C-alpha positions as CSV (number, residue, x, y, z in Angstrom):
1,M,17.9,86.2,-225.4
2,D,15.1,83.6,-225.8
3,I,17.6,81.1,-227.3
4,I,20.1,81.5,-224.4
5,N,17.3,81.2,-221.9
6,A,16.0,78.0,-223.6
7,I,19.5,76.5,-223.5
8,T,20.2,77.4,-219.9
9,N,16.8,76.0,-218.9
10,G,17.6,72.6,-220.4
11,A,17.3,72.7,-224.2
12,S,20.4,70.7,-225.2
13,S,19.8,70.1,-228.9
14,V,19.0,72.3,-231.9
15,E,15.6,70.6,-232.1
16,A,14.8,71.4,-228.4
17,V,15.8,75.0,-229.0
18,K,13.7,75.1,-232.2
19,S,10.6,73.8,-230.4
20,E,10.9,76.4,-227.6
21,T,11.9,79.5,-229.6
22,Y,11.2,78.8,-233.4
23,A,15.0,79.5,-234.0
24,T,16.5,77.7,-237.1
25,M,13.2,77.6,-238.9
26,G,14.2,79.9,-241.8
27,S,17.1,79.4,-244.2
28,G,19.1,77.5,-241.6
29,C,21.9,80.0,-241.4
30,C,21.7,80.3,-237.6
31,T,21.8,76.5,-236.9
32,Q,25.6,76.6,-236.5
33,Q,25.3,79.5,-234.1
34,V,22.7,77.7,-232.0
35,E,24.9,74.6,-232.0
36,R,27.8,76.7,-230.7
37,L,25.7,78.3,-228.0
38,I,24.7,74.8,-226.8
39,E,28.3,73.8,-226.7
40,C,29.2,76.9,-224.6
41,L,26.3,77.0,-222.3
42,C,25.4,73.4,-221.5
43,P,27.4,71.6,-218.9
44,P,29.5,68.7,-220.4
45,E,27.9,65.3,-220.4
46,E,29.3,62.9,-217.9
47,E,30.5,59.6,-219.2
């Protein structure tokens, strides 16, 4: 839940999520899941 909260509160990169939650600091297997959560939970960037 901490990862989802970080993303919905503005963390829009894996590094930002990592600094707020310590996610992706182990073997790196969850990096793809964090990237996917960012894609799904962040509003699309306007061009």
